[in-house]
PDB file of N, H, CA, C and O in Angstrom:
ATOM      1  N   MET A   1     -17.949 -11.223  -9.533  1.00  0.00           N
ATOM      2  CA  MET A   1     -16.604 -11.422  -9.030  1.00  0.00           C
ATOM      3  C   MET A   1     -16.373 -10.625  -7.736  1.00  0.00           C
ATOM      4  O   MET A   1     -15.687 -11.091  -6.826  1.00  0.00           O
ATOM      5  N   ILE A   2     -16.945  -9.439  -7.669  1.00  0.00           N
ATOM      6  H   ILE A   2     -17.502  -9.060  -8.409  1.00  0.00           H
ATOM      7  CA  ILE A   2     -16.760  -8.595  -6.487  1.00  0.00           C
ATOM      8  C   ILE A   2     -17.481  -9.184  -5.277  1.00  0.00           C
ATOM      9  O   ILE A   2     -17.158  -8.850  -4.137  1.00  0.00           O
ATOM     10  N   ARG A   3     -18.436 -10.040  -5.517  1.00  0.00           N
ATOM     11  H   ARG A   3     -18.699 -10.310  -6.443  1.00  0.00           H
ATOM     12  CA  ARG A   3     -19.194 -10.639  -4.410  1.00  0.00           C
ATOM     13  C   ARG A   3     -18.348 -11.582  -3.557  1.00  0.00           C
ATOM     14  O   ARG A   3     -18.786 -12.006  -2.488  1.00  0.00           O
ATOM     15  N   ILE A   4     -17.163 -11.907  -4.009  1.00  0.00           N
ATOM     16  H   ILE A   4     -16.807 -11.562  -4.878  1.00  0.00           H
ATOM     17  CA  ILE A   4     -16.254 -12.732  -3.212  1.00  0.00           C
ATOM     18  C   ILE A   4     -15.895 -12.015  -1.912  1.00  0.00           C
ATOM     19  O   ILE A   4     -15.586 -12.658  -0.909  1.00  0.00           O
ATOM     20  N   LEU A   5     -15.938 -10.676  -1.932  1.00  0.00           N
ATOM     21  H   LEU A   5     -16.189 -10.154  -2.746  1.00  0.00           H
ATOM     22  CA  LEU A   5     -15.666  -9.917  -0.710  1.00  0.00           C
ATOM     23  C   LEU A   5     -16.655 -10.269   0.395  1.00  0.00           C
ATOM     24  O   LEU A   5     -16.318 -10.196   1.577  1.00  0.00           O
ATOM     25  N   LEU A   6     -17.866 -10.647   0.022  1.00  0.00           N
ATOM     26  H   LEU A   6     -18.140 -10.706  -0.938  1.00  0.00           H
ATOM     27  CA  LEU A   6     -18.843 -11.061   1.032  1.00  0.00           C
ATOM     28  C   LEU A   6     -18.401 -12.345   1.731  1.00  0.00           C
ATOM     29  O   LEU A   6     -18.658 -12.525   2.922  1.00  0.00           O
ATOM     30  N   ALA A   7     -17.743 -13.227   1.001  1.00  0.00           N
ATOM     31  H   ALA A   7     -17.534 -13.080   0.034  1.00  0.00           H
ATOM     32  CA  ALA A   7     -17.207 -14.446   1.611  1.00  0.00           C
ATOM     33  C   ALA A   7     -16.064 -14.114   2.558  1.00  0.00           C
ATOM     34  O   ALA A   7     -15.897 -14.770   3.587  1.00  0.00           O
ATOM     35  N   VAL A   8     -15.276 -13.100   2.218  1.00  0.00           N
ATOM     36  H   VAL A   8     -15.411 -12.567   1.382  1.00  0.00           H
ATOM     37  CA  VAL A   8     -14.188 -12.673   3.098  1.00  0.00           C
ATOM     38  C   VAL A   8     -14.753 -12.182   4.421  1.00  0.00           C
ATOM     39  O   VAL A   8     -14.220 -12.502   5.484  1.00  0.00           O
ATOM     40  N   ILE A   9     -15.815 -11.417   4.361  1.00  0.00           N
ATOM     41  H   ILE A   9     -16.247 -11.157   3.498  1.00  0.00           H
ATOM     42  CA  ILE A   9     -16.471 -10.928   5.582  1.00  0.00           C
ATOM     43  C   ILE A   9     -16.969 -12.101   6.416  1.00  0.00           C
ATOM     44  O   ILE A   9     -16.779 -12.136   7.632  1.00  0.00           O
ATOM     45  N   PHE A  10     -17.597 -13.043   5.764  1.00  0.00           N
ATOM     46  H   PHE A  10     -17.751 -13.015   4.776  1.00  0.00           H
ATOM     47  CA  PHE A  10     -18.144 -14.218   6.434  1.00  0.00           C
ATOM     48  C   PHE A  10     -17.049 -14.988   7.164  1.00  0.00           C
ATOM     49  O   PHE A  10     -17.212 -15.356   8.328  1.00  0.00           O
ATOM     50  N   VAL A  11     -15.950 -15.228   6.487  1.00  0.00           N
ATOM     51  H   VAL A  11     -15.817 -14.929   5.542  1.00  0.00           H
ATOM     52  CA  VAL A  11     -14.839 -15.970   7.084  1.00  0.00           C
ATOM     53  C   VAL A  11     -14.198 -15.164   8.210  1.00  0.00           C
ATOM     54  O   VAL A  11     -13.865 -15.718   9.257  1.00  0.00           O
ATOM     55  N   ALA A  12     -14.023 -13.859   8.002  1.00  0.00           N
ATOM     56  H   ALA A  12     -14.294 -13.408   7.151  1.00  0.00           H
ATOM     57  CA  ALA A  12     -13.378 -13.024   9.017  1.00  0.00           C
ATOM     58  C   ALA A  12     -14.196 -12.967  10.306  1.00  0.00           C
ATOM     59  O   ALA A  12     -13.632 -12.916  11.399  1.00  0.00           O
ATOM     60  N   ALA A  13     -15.509 -12.976  10.181  1.00  0.00           N
ATOM     61  H   ALA A  13     -15.967 -13.018   9.293  1.00  0.00           H
ATOM     62  CA  ALA A  13     -16.363 -12.885  11.363  1.00  0.00           C
ATOM     63  C   ALA A  13     -16.529 -14.230  12.062  1.00  0.00           C
ATOM     64  O   ALA A  13     -16.740 -14.270  13.275  1.00  0.00           O
ATOM     65  N   LEU A  14     -16.440 -15.322  11.324  1.00  0.00           N
ATOM     66  H   LEU A  14     -16.269 -15.289  10.339  1.00  0.00           H
ATOM     67  CA  LEU A  14     -16.733 -16.626  11.910  1.00  0.00           C
ATOM     68  C   LEU A  14     -15.508 -17.517  12.115  1.00  0.00           C
ATOM     69  O   LEU A  14     -15.660 -18.664  12.536  1.00  0.00           O
ATOM     70  N   ALA A  15     -14.330 -17.039  11.838  1.00  0.00           N
ATOM     71  H   ALA A  15     -14.207 -16.107  11.496  1.00  0.00           H
ATOM     72  CA  ALA A  15     -13.106 -17.817  12.041  1.00  0.00           C
ATOM     73  C   ALA A  15     -12.629 -17.626  13.479  1.00  0.00           C
ATOM     74  O   ALA A  15     -11.567 -17.053  13.721  1.00  0.00           O
ATOM     75  N   VAL A  16     -13.413 -18.106  14.411  1.00  0.00           N
ATOM     76  H   VAL A  16     -14.276 -18.572  14.215  1.00  0.00           H
ATOM     77  CA  VAL A  16     -13.158 -17.888  15.837  1.00  0.00           C
ATOM     78  C   VAL A  16     -11.788 -18.397  16.283  1.00  0.00           C
ATOM     79  O   VAL A  16     -11.145 -17.711  17.078  1.00  0.00           O
ATOM     80  N   PRO A  17     -11.302 -19.537  15.832  1.00  0.00           N
ATOM     81  CA  PRO A  17      -9.968 -19.959  16.285  1.00  0.00           C
ATOM     82  C   PRO A  17      -8.867 -18.964  15.932  1.00  0.00           C
ATOM     83  O   PRO A  17      -7.833 -18.930  16.599  1.00  0.00           O
ATOM     84  N   PHE A  18      -9.072 -18.158  14.899  1.00  0.00           N
ATOM     85  H   PHE A  18      -9.912 -18.185  14.357  1.00  0.00           H
ATOM     86  CA  PHE A  18      -8.080 -17.163  14.518  1.00  0.00           C
ATOM     87  C   PHE A  18      -7.980 -16.037  15.541  1.00  0.00           C
ATOM     88  O   PHE A  18      -6.876 -15.591  15.850  1.00  0.00           O
ATOM     89  N   PHE A  19      -9.097 -15.573  16.070  1.00  0.00           N
ATOM     90  H   PHE A  19      -9.994 -15.936  15.819  1.00  0.00           H
ATOM     91  CA  PHE A  19      -9.064 -14.420  16.971  1.00  0.00           C
ATOM     92  C   PHE A  19      -9.432 -14.760  18.410  1.00  0.00           C
ATOM     93  O   PHE A  19      -9.694 -13.851  19.198  1.00  0.00           O
ATOM     94  N   ASN A  20      -9.460 -16.014  18.773  1.00  0.00           N
ATOM     95  H   ASN A  20      -9.248 -16.752  18.133  1.00  0.00           H
ATOM     96  CA  ASN A  20      -9.785 -16.427  20.137  1.00  0.00           C
ATOM     97  C   ASN A  20      -8.514 -16.440  20.987  1.00  0.00           C
ATOM     98  O   ASN A  20      -7.977 -17.498  21.315  1.00  0.00           O
ATOM     99  N   ARG A  21      -8.049 -15.239  21.335  1.00  0.00           N
ATOM    100  H   ARG A  21      -8.485 -14.380  21.069  1.00  0.00           H
ATOM    101  CA  ARG A  21      -6.848 -15.106  22.176  1.00  0.00           C
ATOM    102  C   ARG A  21      -6.917 -13.778  22.919  1.00  0.00           C
ATOM    103  O   ARG A  21      -7.739 -12.919  22.601  1.00  0.00           O
ATOM    104  N   MET A  22      -6.066 -13.623  23.886  1.00  0.00           N
ATOM    105  H   MET A  22      -5.398 -14.321  24.144  1.00  0.00           H
ATOM    106  CA  MET A  22      -6.086 -12.427  24.727  1.00  0.00           C
ATOM    107  C   MET A  22      -5.205 -11.306  24.171  1.00  0.00           C
ATOM    108  O   MET A  22      -5.592 -10.139  24.239  1.00  0.00           O
ATOM    109  N   GLY A  23      -4.051 -11.627  23.634  1.00  0.00           N
ATOM    110  H   GLY A  23      -3.736 -12.575  23.579  1.00  0.00           H
ATOM    111  CA  GLY A  23      -3.137 -10.575  23.205  1.00  0.00           C
ATOM    112  C   GLY A  23      -3.085 -10.467  21.704  1.00  0.00           C
ATOM    113  O   GLY A  23      -3.380 -11.447  21.019  1.00  0.00           O
ATOM    114  N   PRO A  24      -2.737  -9.360  21.178  1.00  0.00           N
ATOM    115  CA  PRO A  24      -2.346  -8.112  21.818  1.00  0.00           C
ATOM    116  C   PRO A  24      -3.561  -7.293  22.240  1.00  0.00           C
ATOM    117  O   PRO A  24      -4.600  -7.304  21.579  1.00  0.00           O
ATOM    118  N   ALA A  25      -3.411  -6.602  23.323  1.00  0.00           N
ATOM    119  H   ALA A  25      -2.567  -6.593  23.860  1.00  0.00           H
ATOM    120  CA  ALA A  25      -4.496  -5.766  23.830  1.00  0.00           C
ATOM    121  C   ALA A  25      -4.414  -4.383  23.190  1.00  0.00           C
ATOM    122  O   ALA A  25      -3.336  -3.902  22.842  1.00  0.00           O
ATOM    123  N   LEU A  26      -5.569  -3.765  23.046  1.00  0.00           N
ATOM    124  H   LEU A  26      -6.445  -4.156  23.330  1.00  0.00           H
ATOM    125  CA  LEU A  26      -5.651  -2.419  22.486  1.00  0.00           C
ATOM    126  C   LEU A  26      -6.543  -1.592  23.389  1.00  0.00           C
ATOM    127  O   LEU A  26      -7.730  -1.890  23.525  1.00  0.00           O
ATOM    128  N   PHE A  27      -5.993  -0.554  24.012  1.00  0.00           N
ATOM    129  H   PHE A  27      -5.029  -0.312  23.902  1.00  0.00           H
ATOM    130  CA  PHE A  27      -6.720   0.290  24.968  1.00  0.00           C
ATOM    131  C   PHE A  27      -7.315  -0.538  26.108  1.00  0.00           C
ATOM    132  O   PHE A  27      -8.374  -0.194  26.634  1.00  0.00           O
ATOM    133  N   GLY A  28      -6.654  -1.605  26.485  1.00  0.00           N
ATOM    134  H   GLY A  28      -5.793  -1.884  26.058  1.00  0.00           H
ATOM    135  CA  GLY A  28      -7.102  -2.448  27.576  1.00  0.00           C
ATOM    136  C   GLY A  28      -8.069  -3.543  27.165  1.00  0.00           C
ATOM    137  O   GLY A  28      -8.431  -4.386  27.986  1.00  0.00           O
ATOM    138  N   PHE A  29      -8.498  -3.546  25.899  1.00  0.00           N
ATOM    139  H   PHE A  29      -8.204  -2.861  25.232  1.00  0.00           H
ATOM    140  CA  PHE A  29      -9.409  -4.584  25.416  1.00  0.00           C
ATOM    141  C   PHE A  29      -8.593  -5.750  24.877  1.00  0.00           C
ATOM    142  O   PHE A  29      -7.635  -5.533  24.134  1.00  0.00           O
ATOM    143  N   PRO A  30      -8.949  -6.985  25.234  1.00  0.00           N
ATOM    144  CA  PRO A  30      -8.262  -8.140  24.651  1.00  0.00           C
ATOM    145  C   PRO A  30      -8.513  -8.214  23.141  1.00  0.00           C
ATOM    146  O   PRO A  30      -9.485  -7.654  22.635  1.00  0.00           O
ATOM    147  N   PHE A  31      -7.639  -8.897  22.448  1.00  0.00           N
ATOM    148  H   PHE A  31      -6.849  -9.351  22.859  1.00  0.00           H
ATOM    149  CA  PHE A  31      -7.737  -9.021  20.993  1.00  0.00           C
ATOM    150  C   PHE A  31      -9.101  -9.528  20.558  1.00  0.00           C
ATOM    151  O   PHE A  31      -9.649  -9.056  19.562  1.00  0.00           O
ATOM    152  N   PHE A  32      -9.653 -10.480  21.290  1.00  0.00           N
ATOM    153  H   PHE A  32      -9.208 -10.864  22.100  1.00  0.00           H
ATOM    154  CA  PHE A  32     -10.945 -11.070  20.934  1.00  0.00           C
ATOM    155  C   PHE A  32     -12.020 -10.003  20.782  1.00  0.00           C
ATOM    156  O   PHE A  32     -12.799 -10.036  19.830  1.00  0.00           O
ATOM    157  N   TYR A  33     -12.067  -9.060  21.715  1.00  0.00           N
ATOM    158  H   TYR A  33     -11.434  -9.033  22.489  1.00  0.00           H
ATOM    159  CA  TYR A  33     -13.117  -8.047  21.688  1.00  0.00           C
ATOM    160  C   TYR A  33     -12.852  -6.958  20.656  1.00  0.00           C
ATOM    161  O   TYR A  33     -13.762  -6.588  19.914  1.00  0.00           O
ATOM    162  N   TRP A  34     -11.619  -6.432  20.590  1.00  0.00           N
ATOM    163  H   TRP A  34     -10.880  -6.733  21.193  1.00  0.00           H
ATOM    164  CA  TRP A  34     -11.408  -5.350  19.642  1.00  0.00           C
ATOM    165  C   TRP A  34     -11.405  -5.840  18.208  1.00  0.00           C
ATOM    166  O   TRP A  34     -11.683  -5.060  17.298  1.00  0.00           O
ATOM    167  N   TYR A  35     -11.100  -7.106  17.979  1.00  0.00           N
ATOM    168  H   TYR A  35     -10.874  -7.739  18.719  1.00  0.00           H
ATOM    169  CA  TYR A  35     -11.204  -7.654  16.624  1.00  0.00           C
ATOM    170  C   TYR A  35     -12.665  -7.682  16.187  1.00  0.00           C
ATOM    171  O   TYR A  35     -12.989  -7.289  15.066  1.00  0.00           O
ATOM    172  N   GLN A  36     -13.545  -8.146  17.072  1.00  0.00           N
ATOM    173  H   GLN A  36     -13.282  -8.465  17.983  1.00  0.00           H
ATOM    174  CA  GLN A  36     -14.970  -8.176  16.737  1.00  0.00           C
ATOM    175  C   GLN A  36     -15.522  -6.772  16.526  1.00  0.00           C
ATOM    176  O   GLN A  36     -16.347  -6.551  15.640  1.00  0.00           O
ATOM    177  N   LEU A  37     -15.066  -5.829  17.336  1.00  0.00           N
ATOM    178  H   LEU A  37     -14.396  -6.009  18.056  1.00  0.00           H
ATOM    179  CA  LEU A  37     -15.513  -4.452  17.163  1.00  0.00           C
ATOM    180  C   LEU A  37     -14.978  -3.852  15.864  1.00  0.00           C
ATOM    181  O   LEU A  37     -15.645  -3.012  15.261  1.00  0.00           O
ATOM    182  N   ALA A  38     -13.814  -4.257  15.428  1.00  0.00           N
ATOM    183  H   ALA A  38     -13.271  -4.940  15.917  1.00  0.00           H
ATOM    184  CA  ALA A  38     -13.249  -3.750  14.181  1.00  0.00           C
ATOM    185  C   ALA A  38     -13.901  -4.386  12.956  1.00  0.00           C
ATOM    186  O   ALA A  38     -13.971  -3.761  11.898  1.00  0.00           O
ATOM    187  N   VAL A  39     -14.377  -5.617  13.091  1.00  0.00           N
ATOM    188  H   VAL A  39     -14.320  -6.125  13.950  1.00  0.00           H
ATOM    189  CA  VAL A  39     -14.990  -6.309  11.963  1.00  0.00           C
ATOM    190  C   VAL A  39     -16.294  -5.632  11.542  1.00  0.00           C
ATOM    191  O   VAL A  39     -16.632  -5.644  10.358  1.00  0.00           O
ATOM    192  N   VAL A  40     -17.018  -5.055  12.464  1.00  0.00           N
ATOM    193  H   VAL A  40     -16.744  -5.045  13.426  1.00  0.00           H
ATOM    194  CA  VAL A  40     -18.318  -4.453  12.146  1.00  0.00           C
ATOM    195  C   VAL A  40     -18.196  -3.304  11.146  1.00  0.00           C
ATOM    196  O   VAL A  40     -18.860  -3.362  10.111  1.00  0.00           O
ATOM    197  N   PRO A  41     -17.388  -2.256  11.386  1.00  0.00           N
ATOM    198  CA  PRO A  41     -17.311  -1.189  10.383  1.00  0.00           C
ATOM    199  C   PRO A  41     -16.629  -1.621   9.078  1.00  0.00           C
ATOM    200  O   PRO A  41     -16.987  -1.147   8.000  1.00  0.00           O
ATOM    201  N   VAL A  42     -15.648  -2.519   9.183  1.00  0.00           N
ATOM    202  H   VAL A  42     -15.357  -2.904  10.059  1.00  0.00           H
ATOM    203  CA  VAL A  42     -14.997  -3.012   7.968  1.00  0.00           C
ATOM    204  C   VAL A  42     -15.996  -3.805   7.122  1.00  0.00           C
ATOM    205  O   VAL A  42     -16.021  -3.673   5.899  1.00  0.00           O
ATOM    206  N   SER A  43     -16.809  -4.619   7.771  1.00  0.00           N
ATOM    207  H   SER A  43     -16.788  -4.727   8.765  1.00  0.00           H
ATOM    208  CA  SER A  43     -17.832  -5.377   7.059  1.00  0.00           C
ATOM    209  C   SER A  43     -18.847  -4.450   6.413  1.00  0.00           C
ATOM    210  O   SER A  43     -19.258  -4.666   5.272  1.00  0.00           O
ATOM    211  N   SER A  44     -19.245  -3.431   7.133  1.00  0.00           N
ATOM    212  H   SER A  44     -18.911  -3.255   8.059  1.00  0.00           H
ATOM    213  CA  SER A  44     -20.197  -2.467   6.575  1.00  0.00           C
ATOM    214  C   SER A  44     -19.633  -1.785   5.337  1.00  0.00           C
ATOM    215  O   SER A  44     -20.339  -1.616   4.343  1.00  0.00           O
ATOM    216  N   ALA A  45     -18.376  -1.398   5.394  1.00  0.00           N
ATOM    217  H   ALA A  45     -17.803  -1.535   6.201  1.00  0.00           H
ATOM    218  CA  ALA A  45     -17.748  -0.746   4.244  1.00  0.00           C
ATOM    219  C   ALA A  45     -17.648  -1.702   3.052  1.00  0.00           C
ATOM    220  O   ALA A  45     -17.901  -1.300   1.917  1.00  0.00           O
ATOM    221  N   LEU A  46     -17.284  -2.950   3.298  1.00  0.00           N
ATOM    222  H   LEU A  46     -17.079  -3.277   4.221  1.00  0.00           H
ATOM    223  CA  LEU A  46     -17.181  -3.913   2.204  1.00  0.00           C
ATOM    224  C   LEU A  46     -18.544  -4.237   1.604  1.00  0.00           C
ATOM    225  O   LEU A  46     -18.669  -4.370   0.387  1.00  0.00           O
ATOM    226  N   ILE A  47     -19.558  -4.365   2.440  1.00  0.00           N
ATOM    227  H   ILE A  47     -19.457  -4.257   3.429  1.00  0.00           H
ATOM    228  CA  ILE A  47     -20.907  -4.615   1.936  1.00  0.00           C
ATOM    229  C   ILE A  47     -21.374  -3.439   1.084  1.00  0.00           C
ATOM    230  O   ILE A  47     -22.002  -3.638   0.044  1.00  0.00           O
ATOM    231  N   TYR A  48     -21.070  -2.216   1.518  1.00  0.00           N
ATOM    232  H   TYR A  48     -20.559  -2.055   2.362  1.00  0.00           H
ATOM    233  CA  TYR A  48     -21.423  -1.035   0.743  1.00  0.00           C
ATOM    234  C   TYR A  48     -20.705  -1.035  -0.605  1.00  0.00           C
ATOM    235  O   TYR A  48     -21.317  -0.731  -1.628  1.00  0.00           O
ATOM    236  N   LEU A  49     -19.408  -1.373  -0.617  1.00  0.00           N
ATOM    237  H   LEU A  49     -18.910  -1.619   0.215  1.00  0.00           H
ATOM    238  CA  LEU A  49     -18.667  -1.419  -1.871  1.00  0.00           C
ATOM    239  C   LEU A  49     -19.235  -2.463  -2.830  1.00  0.00           C
ATOM    240  O   LEU A  49     -19.352  -2.211  -4.029  1.00  0.00           O
ATOM    241  N   VAL A  50     -19.583  -3.621  -2.305  1.00  0.00           N
ATOM    242  H   VAL A  50     -19.488  -3.825  -1.331  1.00  0.00           H
ATOM    243  CA  VAL A  50     -20.175  -4.666  -3.143  1.00  0.00           C
ATOM    244  C   VAL A  50     -21.526  -4.208  -3.678  1.00  0.00           C
ATOM    245  O   VAL A  50     -21.844  -4.446  -4.844  1.00  0.00           O
ATOM    246  N   TYR A  51     -22.312  -3.562  -2.847  1.00  0.00           N
ATOM    247  H   TYR A  51     -22.054  -3.369  -1.900  1.00  0.00           H
ATOM    248  CA  TYR A  51     -23.622  -3.063  -3.275  1.00  0.00           C
ATOM    249  C   TYR A  51     -23.474  -2.034  -4.392  1.00  0.00           C
ATOM    250  O   TYR A  51     -24.178  -2.101  -5.400  1.00  0.00           O
ATOM    251  N   ARG A  52     -22.546  -1.070  -4.210  1.00  0.00           N
ATOM    252  H   ARG A  52     -21.974  -1.016  -3.392  1.00  0.00           H
ATOM    253  CA  ARG A  52     -22.361  -0.026  -5.221  1.00  0.00           C
ATOM    254  C   ARG A  52     -21.819  -0.615  -6.518  1.00  0.00           C
ATOM    255  O   ARG A  52     -22.249  -0.212  -7.599  1.00  0.00           O
ATOM    256  N   ALA A  53     -20.898  -1.545  -6.435  1.00  0.00           N
ATOM    257  H   ALA A  53     -20.549  -1.872  -5.557  1.00  0.00           H
ATOM    258  CA  ALA A  53     -20.331  -2.160  -7.635  1.00  0.00           C
ATOM    259  C   ALA A  53     -21.371  -2.990  -8.358  1.00  0.00           C
ATOM    260  O   ALA A  53     -21.433  -2.973  -9.587  1.00  0.00           O
ATOM    261  N   ASP A  54     -22.191  -3.719  -7.612  1.00  0.00           N
ATOM    262  H   ASP A  54     -22.141  -3.733  -6.614  1.00  0.00           H
ATOM    263  CA  ASP A  54     -23.223  -4.540  -8.218  1.00  0.00           C
ATOM    264  C   ASP A  54     -24.325  -3.672  -8.814  1.00  0.00           C
ATOM    265  O   ASP A  54     -24.881  -4.007  -9.860  1.00  0.00           O
ATOM    266  N   ASP A  55     -24.642  -2.565  -8.159  1.00  0.00           N
ATOM    267  H   ASP A  55     -24.190  -2.293  -7.310  1.00  0.00           H
ATOM    268  CA  ASP A  55     -25.668  -1.648  -8.655  1.00  0.00           C
ATOM    269  C   ASP A  55     -25.228  -1.010  -9.963  1.00  0.00           C
ATOM    270  O   ASP A  55     -26.046  -0.848 -10.868  1.00  0.00           O
ATOM    271  N   LYS A  56     -23.966  -0.646 -10.085  1.00  0.00           N
ATOM    272  H   LYS A  56     -23.301  -0.777  -9.350  1.00  0.00           H
ATOM    273  CA  LYS A  56     -23.458  -0.060 -11.324  1.00  0.00           C
ATOM    274  C   LYS A  56     -23.445  -1.093 -12.448  1.00  0.00           C
ATOM    275  O   LYS A  56     -23.667  -0.755 -13.611  1.00  0.00           O
ATOM    276  N   GLY A  57     -23.189  -2.325 -12.106  1.00  0.00           N
ATOM    277  H   GLY A  57     -23.008  -2.599 -11.162  1.00  0.00           H
ATOM    278  CA  GLY A  57     -23.178  -3.381 -13.116  1.00  0.00           C
ATOM    279  C   GLY A  57     -24.544  -3.632 -13.716  1.00  0.00           C
ATOM    280  O   GLY A  57     -24.639  -3.954 -14.901  1.00  0.00           O
ATOM    281  N   GLU A  58     -25.600  -3.496 -12.940  1.00  0.00           N
ATOM    282  H   GLU A  58     -25.522  -3.235 -11.978  1.00  0.00           H
ATOM    283  CA  GLU A  58     -26.959  -3.721 -13.449  1.00  0.00           C
ATOM    284  C   GLU A  58     -27.475  -2.524 -14.235  1.00  0.00           C
ATOM    285  O   GLU A  58     -28.320  -2.685 -15.115  1.00  0.00           O
ATOM    286  N   ALA A  59     -26.981  -1.325 -13.932  1.00  0.00           N
ATOM    287  H   ALA A  59     -26.294  -1.194 -13.217  1.00  0.00           H
ATOM    288  CA  ALA A  59     -27.457  -0.124 -14.610  1.00  0.00           C
ATOM    289  C   ALA A  59     -26.961  -0.043 -16.044  1.00  0.00           C
ATOM    290  O   ALA A  59     -27.601   0.584 -16.888  1.00  0.00           O
ATOM    291  N   GLU A  60     -25.837  -0.667 -16.326  1.00  0.00           N
ATOM    292  H   GLU A  60     -25.317  -1.177 -15.640  1.00  0.00           H
ATOM    293  CA  GLU A  60     -25.262  -0.574 -17.680  1.00  0.00           C
ATOM    294  C   GLU A  60     -25.878  -1.524 -18.634  1.00  0.00           C
ATOM    295  O   GLU A  60     -25.497  -1.558 -19.804  1.00  0.00           O
TER     296      GLU A  60
END
């Protein structure tokens, strides 16, 4: 069930029409760029959570 988070990552990274725009800007970066930069650490954290949850499930 927790593996659904992997689908969320997939959709968030590949839903280009959602983040293909210029505003709002953050520190001078258009939304398109800072969204992609934000997806990387969030994806890493979610993948880690799924890995840890799945690892605990197999150990029991």
